[in-house]
N, CA, C, O and the ligand as a Tripos MOL2 file, in Angstrom:
@<TRIPOS>MOLECULE
protein
  297   295    75     0     0
PROTEIN
NO_CHARGES

@<TRIPOS>ATOM
      1 N         -83.0150 -211.6920   92.9240 N.3       1 MET1
      2 CA        -81.7710 -212.5040   92.6970 C.3       1 MET1
      3 C         -81.7170 -213.9300   92.8320 C.2       1 MET1
      4 O         -82.4110 -214.4110   93.7280 O.2       1 MET1
      5 N         -81.0190 -214.7180   92.1060 N.am      2 ALA2
      6 CA        -81.0850 -216.2730   92.3510 C.3       2 ALA2
      7 C         -79.7840 -216.6900   92.7920 C.2       2 ALA2
      8 O         -78.7540 -216.1030   92.4580 O.2       2 ALA2
      9 N         -79.8200 -217.6770   93.5230 N.am      3 TYR3
     10 CA        -78.6650 -218.2860   94.2950 C.3       3 TYR3
     11 C         -78.4350 -219.7210   93.8480 C.2       3 TYR3
     12 O         -79.3920 -220.4510   93.5900 O.2       3 TYR3
     13 N         -77.0000 -220.1900   93.7380 N.am      4 ARG4
     14 CA        -76.7010 -221.5220   93.4120 C.3       4 ARG4
     15 C         -75.5530 -221.9040   94.2090 C.2       4 ARG4
     16 O         -74.5540 -221.1850   94.2040 O.2       4 ARG4
     17 N         -75.5980 -222.9120   94.8560 N.am      5 TYR5
     18 CA        -74.4550 -223.4610   95.6030 C.3       5 TYR5
     19 C         -73.5760 -224.4460   94.7080 C.2       5 TYR5
     20 O         -74.1680 -225.2370   93.9740 O.2       5 TYR5
     21 N         -72.2860 -224.4260   94.7410 N.am      6 ARG6
     22 CA        -71.4040 -225.2610   93.9430 C.3       6 ARG6
     23 C         -70.6970 -226.1080   95.0090 C.2       6 ARG6
     24 O         -70.0900 -225.5390   95.9160 O.2       6 ARG6
     25 N         -70.7520 -227.4580   94.9340 N.am      7 CYS7
     26 CA        -70.1160 -228.2170   95.7430 C.3       7 CYS7
     27 C         -68.5250 -228.1130   95.6270 C.2       7 CYS7
     28 O         -67.9590 -228.0470   94.5360 O.2       7 CYS7
     29 N         -67.8590 -228.1050   96.8520 N.am      8 GLY8
     30 CA        -66.3990 -227.9580   96.7240 C.3       8 GLY8
     31 C         -65.6490 -229.3210   96.6080 C.2       8 GLY8
     32 O         -64.4190 -229.3420   96.5690 O.2       8 GLY8
     33 N         -66.4040 -230.4650   96.5540 N.am      9 GLU9
     34 CA        -65.9040 -231.6940   96.6260 C.3       9 GLU9
     35 C         -66.0320 -232.4260   95.2540 C.2       9 GLU9
     36 O         -65.1040 -233.0980   94.8040 O.2       9 GLU9
     37 N         -67.1950 -232.2700   94.6260 N.am     10 CYS10
     38 CA        -67.3480 -232.9080   93.3190 C.3      10 CYS10
     39 C         -68.0610 -231.7830   92.5050 C.2      10 CYS10
     40 O         -68.2540 -230.6500   92.9450 O.2      10 CYS10
     41 N         -68.4710 -232.2710   91.1340 N.am     11 GLY11
     42 CA        -69.0530 -231.2040   90.1580 C.3      11 GLY11
     43 C         -70.3910 -230.8640   90.4530 C.2      11 GLY11
     44 O         -71.0300 -230.2910   89.5710 O.2      11 GLY11
     45 N         -70.9670 -231.1310   91.6090 N.am     12 PHE12
     46 CA        -72.5260 -230.9640   91.7810 C.3      12 PHE12
     47 C         -72.7620 -229.4060   92.0740 C.2      12 PHE12
     48 O         -72.0470 -228.6920   92.7770 O.2      12 PHE12
     49 N         -73.8680 -229.0530   91.4140 N.am     13 SER13
     50 CA        -74.1890 -227.5920   91.8090 C.3      13 SER13
     51 C         -75.8450 -227.6230   91.9840 C.2      13 SER13
     52 O         -76.5190 -228.3580   91.2630 O.2      13 SER13
     53 N         -76.3830 -226.8620   92.8860 N.am     14 THR14
     54 CA        -77.7390 -226.8850   93.0950 C.3      14 THR14
     55 C         -78.4300 -226.0680   91.8690 C.2      14 THR14
     56 O         -77.7700 -225.4430   91.0410 O.2      14 THR14
     57 N         -79.7530 -226.1520   91.8660 N.am     15 ARG15
     58 CA        -80.4130 -225.3220   90.8900 C.3      15 ARG15
     59 C         -80.5130 -223.9040   91.3260 C.2      15 ARG15
     60 O         -80.2660 -223.5410   92.4760 O.2      15 ARG15
     61 N         -80.9040 -223.0800   90.3130 N.am     16 TRP16
     62 CA        -81.1260 -221.6420   90.8380 C.3      16 TRP16
     63 C         -82.2970 -221.5620   91.6500 C.2      16 TRP16
     64 O         -83.3810 -221.9960   91.2590 O.2      16 TRP16
     65 N         -82.1130 -220.9850   92.8480 N.am     17 THR17
     66 CA        -83.3170 -220.6900   93.8170 C.3      17 THR17
     67 C         -82.8320 -219.5820   94.7010 C.2      17 THR17
     68 O         -81.8160 -218.9060   94.5400 O.2      17 THR17
     69 N         -83.7930 -219.4980   95.7420 N.am     18 THR18
     70 CA        -83.5490 -218.5800   96.8280 C.3      18 THR18
     71 C         -82.5590 -218.9140   97.6400 C.2      18 THR18
     72 O         -82.2390 -220.1020   97.6920 O.2      18 THR18
     73 N         -81.8840 -217.9670   98.4230 N.am     19 GLU19
     74 CA        -80.5390 -218.1460   99.0560 C.3      19 GLU19
     75 C         -80.6930 -219.3080  100.2280 C.2      19 GLU19
     76 O         -79.8180 -220.1560  100.4050 O.2      19 GLU19
     77 N         -81.8570 -219.2470  100.9700 N.am     20 SER20
     78 CA        -81.8790 -220.2050  101.9530 C.3      20 SER20
     79 C         -82.2290 -221.5790  101.3560 C.2      20 SER20
     80 O         -81.7440 -222.5800  101.8840 O.2      20 SER20
     81 N         -83.0460 -221.6940  100.2810 N.am     21 GLU21
     82 CA        -83.2220 -223.0840   99.6140 C.3      21 GLU21
     83 C         -81.9560 -223.5400   99.0720 C.2      21 GLU21
     84 O         -81.6200 -224.7180   99.1970 O.2      21 GLU21
     85 N         -81.2030 -222.6470   98.4530 N.am     22 ALA22
     86 CA        -79.8290 -223.2300   97.8680 C.3      22 ALA22
     87 C         -78.8450 -223.7430   99.0760 C.2      22 ALA22
     88 O         -78.0610 -224.6850   98.9570 O.2      22 ALA22
     89 N         -79.0170 -222.9960  100.1980 N.am     23 GLU23
     90 CA        -78.1950 -223.5400  101.2490 C.3      23 GLU23
     91 C         -78.6780 -224.8910  101.7640 C.2      23 GLU23
     92 O         -77.8640 -225.7620  102.0740 O.2      23 GLU23
     93 N         -79.8820 -225.0580  101.8520 N.am     24 ASP24
     94 CA        -80.5590 -226.3990  102.3780 C.3      24 ASP24
     95 C         -80.1560 -227.4330  101.3670 C.2      24 ASP24
     96 O         -79.8160 -228.5390  101.7880 O.2      24 ASP24
     97 N         -80.1570 -227.1850  100.0470 N.am     25 LEU25
     98 CA        -79.9980 -228.1140   99.0060 C.3      25 LEU25
     99 C         -78.4880 -228.5160   99.1860 C.2      25 LEU25
    100 O         -78.1730 -229.6960   99.0280 O.2      25 LEU25
    101 N         -77.6050 -227.6320   99.4900 N.am     26 SER26
    102 CA        -76.1790 -227.8500   99.6100 C.3      26 SER26
    103 C         -75.8450 -228.7540  100.8310 C.2      26 SER26
    104 O         -75.0580 -229.7000  100.7940 O.2      26 SER26
    105 N         -76.5040 -228.3640  101.8460 N.am     27 VAL27
    106 CA        -76.4380 -229.1310  103.1790 C.3      27 VAL27
    107 C         -76.8150 -230.5680  102.8510 C.2      27 VAL27
    108 O         -76.0420 -231.5030  103.0630 O.2      27 VAL27
    109 N         -78.0660 -230.7190  102.3120 N.am     28 ALA28
    110 CA        -78.6700 -231.9960  101.8760 C.3      28 ALA28
    111 C         -77.6400 -232.8830  101.0040 C.2      28 ALA28
    112 O         -77.4960 -234.0770  101.2630 O.2      28 ALA28
    113 N         -77.0450 -232.3540  100.1290 N.am     29 HIS29
    114 CA        -76.0980 -232.8970   99.1670 C.3      29 HIS29
    115 C         -74.8890 -233.3310   99.8220 C.2      29 HIS29
    116 O         -74.3290 -234.3580   99.4380 O.2      29 HIS29
    117 N         -74.3450 -232.5050  100.9650 N.am     30 TYR30
    118 CA        -73.2220 -232.9670  101.6560 C.3      30 TYR30
    119 C         -73.5600 -234.0620  102.4830 C.2      30 TYR30
    120 O         -72.8030 -235.0320  102.5260 O.2      30 TYR30
    121 N         -74.7690 -234.0240  103.2520 N.am     31 ALA31
    122 CA        -75.2000 -235.0470  104.0920 C.3      31 ALA31
    123 C         -75.3670 -236.5350  103.3200 C.2      31 ALA31
    124 O         -75.2330 -237.6250  103.8760 O.2      31 ALA31
    125 N         -75.6650 -236.3310  102.0190 N.am     32 ASP32
    126 CA        -76.0700 -237.3890  101.1520 C.3      32 ASP32
    127 C         -74.5610 -238.0600  100.5920 C.2      32 ASP32
    128 O         -74.2730 -239.2530  100.6910 O.2      32 ASP32
    129 N         -73.8680 -237.2230  100.1130 N.am     33 ARG33
    130 CA        -72.6310 -237.5030   99.2310 C.3      33 ARG33
    131 C         -71.3030 -237.5050   99.9860 C.2      33 ARG33
    132 O         -70.5030 -238.4220   99.8070 O.2      33 ARG33
    133 N         -71.0340 -236.4250  100.8870 N.am     34 HIS34
    134 CA        -69.9790 -236.2750  101.6560 C.3      34 HIS34
    135 C         -70.1960 -236.2580  103.1860 C.2      34 HIS34
    136 O         -69.8370 -235.2560  103.8050 O.2      34 HIS34
    137 N         -70.7690 -237.3210  103.8540 N.am     35 PRO35
    138 CA        -71.2710 -237.2170  105.2100 C.3      35 PRO35
    139 C         -70.2190 -236.8270  106.0250 C.2      35 PRO35
    140 O         -70.5800 -236.1210  106.9670 O.2      35 PRO35
    141 N         -68.8410 -237.1010  105.9520 N.am     36 ARG36
    142 CA        -67.8050 -236.8540  106.9120 C.3      36 ARG36
    143 C         -67.4120 -235.3850  106.8160 C.2      36 ARG36
    144 O         -66.7770 -234.8900  107.7480 O.2      36 ARG36
    145 N         -67.7350 -234.6770  105.7870 N.am     37 LEU37
    146 CA        -67.1470 -233.3440  105.5680 C.3      37 LEU37
    147 C         -68.0030 -232.1360  105.8970 C.2      37 LEU37
    148 O         -69.2170 -232.2170  105.7060 O.2      37 LEU37
    149 N         -67.5340 -231.1620  106.3150 N.am     38 VAL38
    150 CA        -68.3500 -230.0300  106.7260 C.3      38 VAL38
    151 C         -68.8190 -229.4210  105.3910 C.2      38 VAL38
    152 O         -68.0640 -229.3350  104.4240 O.2      38 VAL38
    153 N         -70.0760 -229.0100  105.3800 N.am     39 PRO39
    154 CA        -70.5150 -228.3430  104.0090 C.3      39 PRO39
    155 C         -69.7810 -227.1550  103.6400 C.2      39 PRO39
    156 O         -69.6850 -226.2660  104.4860 O.2      39 PRO39
    157 N         -69.2300 -227.0010  102.4670 N.am     40 GLY40
    158 CA        -68.4820 -225.8970  101.9330 C.3      40 GLY40
    159 C         -68.8230 -225.6150  100.6750 C.2      40 GLY40
    160 O         -70.0310 -225.6040  100.4410 O.2      40 GLY40
    161 N         -67.9170 -225.3320   99.6020 N.am     41 GLY41
    162 CA        -68.0060 -224.9580   98.4420 C.3      41 GLY41
    163 C         -68.2420 -223.5090   98.2410 C.2      41 GLY41
    164 O         -67.8720 -222.7340   99.1220 O.2      41 GLY41
    165 N         -68.8120 -223.0720   97.1860 N.am     42 SER42
    166 CA        -68.9010 -221.6080   96.8280 C.3      42 SER42
    167 C         -70.3740 -221.3990   96.3290 C.2      42 SER42
    168 O         -71.0280 -222.3240   95.8500 O.2      42 SER42
    169 N         -70.8400 -220.1510   96.4680 N.am     43 VAL43
    170 CA        -72.2720 -219.7980   96.1730 C.3      43 VAL43
    171 C         -72.0420 -218.7210   95.0180 C.2      43 VAL43
    172 O         -71.1440 -217.8790   95.0120 O.2      43 VAL43
    173 N         -72.9280 -218.8890   94.1360 N.am     44 GLU44
    174 CA        -72.8990 -218.0430   92.7610 C.3      44 GLU44
    175 C         -74.2900 -217.3410   92.9230 C.2      44 GLU44
    176 O         -75.3040 -217.8950   93.3490 O.2      44 GLU44
    177 N         -74.1710 -215.8950   92.4740 N.am     45 ILE45
    178 CA        -75.3230 -215.1980   92.5560 C.3      45 ILE45
    179 C         -75.6550 -214.6060   91.2100 C.2      45 ILE45
    180 O         -74.8320 -213.9980   90.5260 O.2      45 ILE45
    181 N         -76.9370 -214.8230   90.8640 N.am     46 ASN46
    182 CA        -77.2370 -214.2750   89.3820 C.3      46 ASN46
    183 C         -77.9860 -212.9940   89.5170 C.2      46 ASN46
    184 O         -79.0720 -213.1030   90.0860 O.2      46 ASN46
    185 N         -77.6650 -211.8870   89.1440 N.am     47 ARG47
    186 CA        -78.3670 -210.7830   89.1840 C.3      47 ARG47
    187 C         -78.9530 -210.4780   87.8930 C.2      47 ARG47
    188 O         -79.8210 -209.6050   87.8770 O.2      47 ARG47
    189 N         -78.6180 -211.0640   86.7790 N.am     48 LYS48
    190 CA        -78.8550 -210.6470   85.5610 C.3      48 LYS48
    191 C         -80.4470 -211.1650   85.1130 C.2      48 LYS48
    192 O         -81.1950 -210.4500   84.4470 O.2      48 LYS48
    193 N         -80.7810 -212.4100   85.5590 N.am     49 ASN49
    194 CA        -81.9660 -212.7350   85.1400 C.3      49 ASN49
    195 C         -83.2460 -212.0520   85.5880 C.2      49 ASN49
    196 O         -84.1120 -211.8420   84.7390 O.2      49 ASN49
    197 N         -83.4390 -211.6880   86.8450 N.am     50 PRO50
    198 CA        -84.5640 -211.0480   87.4440 C.3      50 PRO50
    199 C         -84.6850 -209.6510   86.6360 C.2      50 PRO50
    200 O         -85.7890 -209.3220   86.2010 O.2      50 PRO50
    201 N         -83.6310 -208.8880   86.4480 N.am     51 GLU51
    202 CA        -83.5650 -207.6280   85.8990 C.3      51 GLU51
    203 C         -84.0300 -207.7120   84.3810 C.2      51 GLU51
    204 O         -84.8670 -206.9530   83.8930 O.2      51 GLU51
    205 N         -83.4760 -208.5780   83.8020 N.am     52 ALA52
    206 CA        -83.9350 -208.8920   82.3020 C.3      52 ALA52
    207 C         -85.3930 -208.8860   82.2460 C.2      52 ALA52
    208 O         -86.0310 -208.1560   81.4870 O.2      52 ALA52
    209 N         -85.9910 -209.8530   83.2020 N.am     53 VAL53
    210 CA        -87.2990 -210.0260   83.1190 C.3      53 VAL53
    211 C         -88.1430 -208.7470   83.5160 C.2      53 VAL53
    212 O         -89.2210 -208.5350   82.9630 O.2      53 VAL53
    213 N         -87.7860 -208.1510   84.1970 N.am     54 SER54
    214 CA        -88.4350 -206.7800   84.7560 C.3      54 SER54
    215 C         -88.3850 -205.7720   83.6280 C.2      54 SER54
    216 O         -89.2790 -204.9410   83.4710 O.2      54 SER54
    217 N         -87.3860 -205.8560   82.8930 N.am     55 CYS55
    218 CA        -87.0570 -204.7290   81.7820 C.3      55 CYS55
    219 C         -87.8580 -205.0680   80.6010 C.2      55 CYS55
    220 O         -88.0890 -204.1440   79.8210 O.2      55 CYS55
    221 N         -88.3300 -206.2540   80.3290 N.am     56 LEU56
    222 CA        -88.9010 -206.4470   79.2030 C.3      56 LEU56
    223 C         -90.3720 -205.8550   79.1040 C.2      56 LEU56
    224 O         -90.7570 -205.5400   77.9780 O.2      56 LEU56
    225 N         -91.1750 -205.6860   80.1160 N.am     57 PRO57
    226 CA        -92.5230 -205.0110   79.8950 C.3      57 PRO57
    227 C         -92.0540 -203.3980   79.6280 C.2      57 PRO57
    228 O         -92.7890 -202.7580   78.8770 O.2      57 PRO57
    229 N         -91.1620 -202.8770   80.0600 N.am     58 MET58
    230 CA        -90.6360 -201.5080   79.8640 C.3      58 MET58
    231 C         -90.4360 -201.3760   78.3370 C.2      58 MET58
    232 O         -91.0370 -200.5630   77.6340 O.2      58 MET58
    233 N         -89.6040 -202.1890   77.9470 N.am     59 ILE59
    234 CA        -89.3020 -202.3020   76.3750 C.3      59 ILE59
    235 C         -90.7510 -202.2730   75.5640 C.2      59 ILE59
    236 O         -91.0420 -201.4040   74.7420 O.2      59 ILE59
    237 N         -91.4750 -203.2140   75.8870 N.am     60 GLY60
    238 CA        -92.7250 -203.5370   75.1620 C.3      60 GLY60
    239 C         -93.6220 -202.1950   75.3360 C.2      60 GLY60
    240 O         -94.3100 -201.8460   74.3770 O.2      60 GLY60
    241 N         -93.6340 -201.4740   76.4670 N.am     61 ILE61
    242 CA        -94.4630 -200.3330   76.5460 C.3      61 ILE61
    243 C         -93.9120 -199.1320   75.6990 C.2      61 ILE61
    244 O         -94.6270 -198.3840   75.0330 O.2      61 ILE61
    245 N         -92.5980 -199.0490   75.8080 N.am     62 THR62
    246 CA        -91.8120 -198.0720   74.9630 C.3      62 THR62
    247 C         -92.1990 -198.1770   73.4920 C.2      62 THR62
    248 O         -92.6210 -197.2260   72.8350 O.2      62 THR62
    249 N         -92.0030 -199.5260   72.9900 N.am     63 LEU63
    250 CA        -92.2470 -199.8520   71.6290 C.3      63 LEU63
    251 C         -93.7570 -199.4980   71.1630 C.2      63 LEU63
    252 O         -93.9950 -199.0540   70.0400 O.2      63 LEU63
    253 N         -94.7310 -199.7330   72.1180 N.am     64 LEU64
    254 CA        -96.1310 -199.3560   71.7640 C.3      64 LEU64
    255 C         -96.4010 -198.0540   71.7490 C.2      64 LEU64
    256 O         -97.1930 -197.5930   70.9270 O.2      64 LEU64
    257 N         -95.7010 -197.2030   72.7670 N.am     65 LEU65
    258 CA        -95.9010 -195.6880   72.6280 C.3      65 LEU65
    259 C         -95.3890 -195.0600   71.3440 C.2      65 LEU65
    260 O         -95.9660 -194.1690   70.7210 O.2      65 LEU65
    261 N         -94.2530 -195.6240   71.0280 N.am     66 LEU66
    262 CA        -93.6630 -195.2370   69.5600 C.3      66 LEU66
    263 C         -94.4930 -195.4480   68.5250 C.2      66 LEU66
    264 O         -94.5680 -194.5820   67.6530 O.2      66 LEU66
    265 N         -95.2070 -196.5480   68.4420 N.am     67 LEU67
    266 CA        -96.1700 -197.1210   67.4240 C.3      67 LEU67
    267 C         -97.4070 -196.2100   67.4880 C.2      67 LEU67
    268 O         -97.9970 -195.8930   66.4550 O.2      67 LEU67
    269 N         -97.7890 -195.7990   68.6750 N.am     68 ILE68
    270 CA        -98.9700 -194.9760   68.7580 C.3      68 ILE68
    271 C         -98.7500 -193.5720   68.1870 C.2      68 ILE68
    272 O         -99.5730 -193.0490   67.4360 O.2      68 ILE68
    273 N         -97.5080 -192.9250   68.6040 N.am     69 ILE69
    274 CA        -96.8940 -191.6250   68.1110 C.3      69 ILE69
    275 C         -96.8490 -191.7050   66.6180 C.2      69 ILE69
    276 O         -97.4260 -190.8350   65.9650 O.2      69 ILE69
    277 N         -96.2370 -192.6370   66.0530 N.am     70 ALA70
    278 CA        -95.9370 -192.8580   64.5550 C.3      70 ALA70
    279 C         -97.3680 -192.8390   63.8570 C.2      70 ALA70
    280 O         -97.5640 -192.0940   62.8960 O.2      70 ALA70
    281 N         -98.2900 -193.6100   64.3200 N.am     71 SER71
    282 CA        -99.6350 -193.6670   63.6130 C.3      71 SER71
    283 C        -100.4690 -192.4040   63.7710 C.2      71 SER71
    284 O        -101.3190 -192.0610   62.9480 O.2      71 SER71
    285 N        -100.1620 -191.7130   64.9150 N.am     72 CYS72
    286 CA       -100.8890 -190.3120   65.0510 C.3      72 CYS72
    287 C        -100.4590 -189.2830   64.0090 C.2      72 CYS72
    288 O        -101.1800 -188.3880   63.5690 O.2      72 CYS72
    289 N         -99.1380 -189.5360   63.6550 N.am     73 ARG73
    290 CA        -98.5030 -188.3960   62.8190 C.3      73 ARG73
    291 C         -98.9200 -188.3920   61.3520 C.2      73 ARG73
    292 O         -98.8760 -187.4070   60.6150 O.2      73 ARG73
    293 N         -99.3680 -189.7240   60.9890 N.am     74 ARG74
    294 CA        -99.9310 -189.9090   59.5940 C.3      74 ARG74
    295 C        -101.2360 -188.9020   59.2080 C.2      74 ARG74
    296 O        -101.7640 -188.9740   58.0990 O.2      74 ARG74
    297 ZN        -70.4220 -232.8760   96.1300 Zn       75 ZN75
@<TRIPOS>BOND
     1     1     2 1
     2     2     3 1
     3     3     4 2
     4     3     5 am
     5     5     6 1
     6     6     7 1
     7     7     8 2
     8     7     9 am
     9     9    10 1
    10    10    11 1
    11    11    12 2
    12    11    13 am
    13    13    14 1
    14    14    15 1
    15    15    16 2
    16    15    17 am
    17    17    18 1
    18    18    19 1
    19    19    20 2
    20    19    21 am
    21    21    22 1
    22    22    23 1
    23    23    24 2
    24    23    25 am
    25    25    26 1
    26    26    27 1
    27    27    28 2
    28    27    29 am
    29    29    30 1
    30    30    31 1
    31    31    32 2
    32    31    33 am
    33    33    34 1
    34    34    35 1
    35    35    36 2
    36    35    37 am
    37    37    38 1
    38    38    39 1
    39    39    40 2
    40    39    41 am
    41    41    42 1
    42    42    43 1
    43    43    44 2
    44    43    45 am
    45    45    46 1
    46    46    47 1
    47    47    48 2
    48    47    49 am
    49    49    50 1
    50    50    51 1
    51    51    52 2
    52    51    53 am
    53    53    54 1
    54    54    55 1
    55    55    56 2
    56    55    57 am
    57    57    58 1
    58    58    59 1
    59    59    60 2
    60    59    61 am
    61    61    62 1
    62    62    63 1
    63    63    64 2
    64    63    65 am
    65    65    66 1
    66    66    67 1
    67    67    68 2
    68    67    69 am
    69    69    70 1
    70    70    71 1
    71    71    72 2
    72    71    73 am
    73    73    74 1
    74    74    75 1
    75    75    76 2
    76    75    77 am
    77    77    78 1
    78    78    79 1
    79    79    80 2
    80    79    81 am
    81    81    82 1
    82    82    83 1
    83    83    84 2
    84    83    85 am
    85    85    86 1
    86    86    87 1
    87    87    88 2
    88    87    89 am
    89    89    90 1
    90    90    91 1
    91    91    92 2
    92    91    93 am
    93    93    94 1
    94    94    95 1
    95    95    96 2
    96    95    97 am
    97    97    98 1
    98    98    99 1
    99    99   100 2
   100    99   101 am
   101   101   102 1
   102   102   103 1
   103   103   104 2
   104   103   105 am
   105   105   106 1
   106   106   107 1
   107   107   108 2
   108   107   109 am
   109   109   110 1
   110   110   111 1
   111   111   112 2
   112   111   113 am
   113   113   114 1
   114   114   115 1
   115   115   116 2
   116   115   117 am
   117   117   118 1
   118   118   119 1
   119   119   120 2
   120   119   121 am
   121   121   122 1
   122   122   123 1
   123   123   124 2
   124   123   125 am
   125   125   126 1
   126   126   127 1
   127   127   128 2
   128   127   129 am
   129   129   130 1
   130   130   131 1
   131   131   132 2
   132   131   133 am
   133   133   134 1
   134   134   135 1
   135   135   136 2
   136   135   137 am
   137   137   138 1
   138   138   139 1
   139   139   140 2
   140   139   141 am
   141   141   142 1
   142   142   143 1
   143   143   144 2
   144   143   145 am
   145   145   146 1
   146   146   147 1
   147   147   148 2
   148   147   149 am
   149   149   150 1
   150   150   151 1
   151   151   152 2
   152   151   153 am
   153   153   154 1
   154   154   155 1
   155   155   156 2
   156   155   157 am
   157   157   158 1
   158   158   159 1
   159   159   160 2
   160   159   161 am
   161   161   162 1
   162   162   163 1
   163   163   164 2
   164   163   165 am
   165   165   166 1
   166   166   167 1
   167   167   168 2
   168   167   169 am
   169   169   170 1
   170   170   171 1
   171   171   172 2
   172   171   173 am
   173   173   174 1
   174   174   175 1
   175   175   176 2
   176   175   177 am
   177   177   178 1
   178   178   179 1
   179   179   180 2
   180   179   181 am
   181   181   182 1
   182   182   183 1
   183   183   184 2
   184   183   185 am
   185   185   186 1
   186   186   187 1
   187   187   188 2
   188   187   189 am
   189   189   190 1
   190   190   191 1
   191   191   192 2
   192   191   193 am
   193   193   194 1
   194   194   195 1
   195   195   196 2
   196   195   197 am
   197   197   198 1
   198   198   199 1
   199   199   200 2
   200   199   201 am
   201   201   202 1
   202   202   203 1
   203   203   204 2
   204   203   205 am
   205   205   206 1
   206   206   207 1
   207   207   208 2
   208   207   209 am
   209   209   210 1
   210   210   211 1
   211   211   212 2
   212   211   213 am
   213   213   214 1
   214   214   215 1
   215   215   216 2
   216   215   217 am
   217   217   218 1
   218   218   219 1
   219   219   220 2
   220   219   221 am
   221   221   222 1
   222   222   223 1
   223   223   224 2
   224   223   225 am
   225   225   226 1
   226   226   227 1
   227   227   228 2
   228   227   229 am
   229   229   230 1
   230   230   231 1
   231   231   232 2
   232   231   233 am
   233   233   234 1
   234   234   235 1
   235   235   236 2
   236   235   237 am
   237   237   238 1
   238   238   239 1
   239   239   240 2
   240   239   241 am
   241   241   242 1
   242   242   243 1
   243   243   244 2
   244   243   245 am
   245   245   246 1
   246   246   247 1
   247   247   248 2
   248   247   249 am
   249   249   250 1
   250   250   251 1
   251   251   252 2
   252   251   253 am
   253   253   254 1
   254   254   255 1
   255   255   256 2
   256   255   257 am
   257   257   258 1
   258   258   259 1
   259   259   260 2
   260   259   261 am
   261   261   262 1
   262   262   263 1
   263   263   264 2
   264   263   265 am
   265   265   266 1
   266   266   267 1
   267   267   268 2
   268   267   269 am
   269   269   270 1
   270   270   271 1
   271   271   272 2
   272   271   273 am
   273   273   274 1
   274   274   275 1
   275   275   276 2
   276   275   277 am
   277   277   278 1
   278   278   279 1
   279   279   280 2
   280   279   281 am
   281   281   282 1
   282   282   283 1
   283   283   284 2
   284   283   285 am
   285   285   286 1
   286   286   287 1
   287   287   288 2
   288   287   289 am
   289   289   290 1
   290   290   291 1
   291   291   292 2
   292   291   293 am
   293   293   294 1
   294   294   295 1
   295   295   296 2
@<TRIPOS>SUBSTRUCTURE
     1 MET1         2 RESIDUE 1 A MET
     2 ALA2         6 RESIDUE 1 A ALA
     3 TYR3        10 RESIDUE 1 A TYR
     4 ARG4        14 RESIDUE 1 A ARG
     5 TYR5        18 RESIDUE 1 A TYR
     6 ARG6        22 RESIDUE 1 A ARG
     7 CYS7        26 RESIDUE 1 A CYS
     8 GLY8        30 RESIDUE 1 A GLY
     9 GLU9        34 RESIDUE 1 A GLU
    10 CYS10       38 RESIDUE 1 A CYS
    11 GLY11       42 RESIDUE 1 A GLY
    12 PHE12       46 RESIDUE 1 A PHE
    13 SER13       50 RESIDUE 1 A SER
    14 THR14       54 RESIDUE 1 A THR
    15 ARG15       58 RESIDUE 1 A ARG
    16 TRP16       62 RESIDUE 1 A TRP
    17 THR17       66 RESIDUE 1 A THR
    18 THR18       70 RESIDUE 1 A THR
    19 GLU19       74 RESIDUE 1 A GLU
    20 SER20       78 RESIDUE 1 A SER
    21 GLU21       82 RESIDUE 1 A GLU
    22 ALA22       86 RESIDUE 1 A ALA
    23 GLU23       90 RESIDUE 1 A GLU
    24 ASP24       94 RESIDUE 1 A ASP
    25 LEU25       98 RESIDUE 1 A LEU
    26 SER26      102 RESIDUE 1 A SER
    27 VAL27      106 RESIDUE 1 A VAL
    28 ALA28      110 RESIDUE 1 A ALA
    29 HIS29      114 RESIDUE 1 A HIS
    30 TYR30      118 RESIDUE 1 A TYR
    31 ALA31      122 RESIDUE 1 A ALA
    32 ASP32      126 RESIDUE 1 A ASP
    33 ARG33      130 RESIDUE 1 A ARG
    34 HIS34      134 RESIDUE 1 A HIS
    35 PRO35      138 RESIDUE 1 A PRO
    36 ARG36      142 RESIDUE 1 A ARG
    37 LEU37      146 RESIDUE 1 A LEU
    38 VAL38      150 RESIDUE 1 A VAL
    39 PRO39      154 RESIDUE 1 A PRO
    40 GLY40      158 RESIDUE 1 A GLY
    41 GLY41      162 RESIDUE 1 A GLY
    42 SER42      166 RESIDUE 1 A SER
    43 VAL43      170 RESIDUE 1 A VAL
    44 GLU44      174 RESIDUE 1 A GLU
    45 ILE45      178 RESIDUE 1 A ILE
    46 ASN46      182 RESIDUE 1 A ASN
    47 ARG47      186 RESIDUE 1 A ARG
    48 LYS48      190 RESIDUE 1 A LYS
    49 ASN49      194 RESIDUE 1 A ASN
    50 PRO50      198 RESIDUE 1 A PRO
    51 GLU51      202 RESIDUE 1 A GLU
    52 ALA52      206 RESIDUE 1 A ALA
    53 VAL53      210 RESIDUE 1 A VAL
    54 SER54      214 RESIDUE 1 A SER
    55 CYS55      218 RESIDUE 1 A CYS
    56 LEU56      222 RESIDUE 1 A LEU
    57 PRO57      226 RESIDUE 1 A PRO
    58 MET58      230 RESIDUE 1 A MET
    59 ILE59      234 RESIDUE 1 A ILE
    60 GLY60      238 RESIDUE 1 A GLY
    61 ILE61      242 RESIDUE 1 A ILE
    62 THR62      246 RESIDUE 1 A THR
    63 LEU63      250 RESIDUE 1 A LEU
    64 LEU64      254 RESIDUE 1 A LEU
    65 LEU65      258 RESIDUE 1 A LEU
    66 LEU66      262 RESIDUE 1 A LEU
    67 LEU67      266 RESIDUE 1 A LEU
    68 ILE68      270 RESIDUE 1 A ILE
    69 ILE69      274 RESIDUE 1 A ILE
    70 ALA70      278 RESIDUE 1 A ALA
    71 SER71      282 RESIDUE 1 A SER
    72 CYS72      286 RESIDUE 1 A CYS
    73 ARG73      290 RESIDUE 1 A ARG
    74 ARG74      294 RESIDUE 1 A ARG
    75 ZN75       297 GROUP 0 **** ****
């Protein structure tokens, strides 16, 4: 899963990364841009990307098997 922090004070959001790194980036952004404020904002969690990547080899293997079966029947 990928995590991204969105700043509550401006339009800034961190890149997609691990939970701990996203938090570090958010804290660093607050220290840089909003030094008087307590770090806040919201976290976004992306579940789709890693699953889509892990599904692709399965689809490839299934298609390959279908091709082998189809070629054997001739
Ligand atoms: Zn900000």
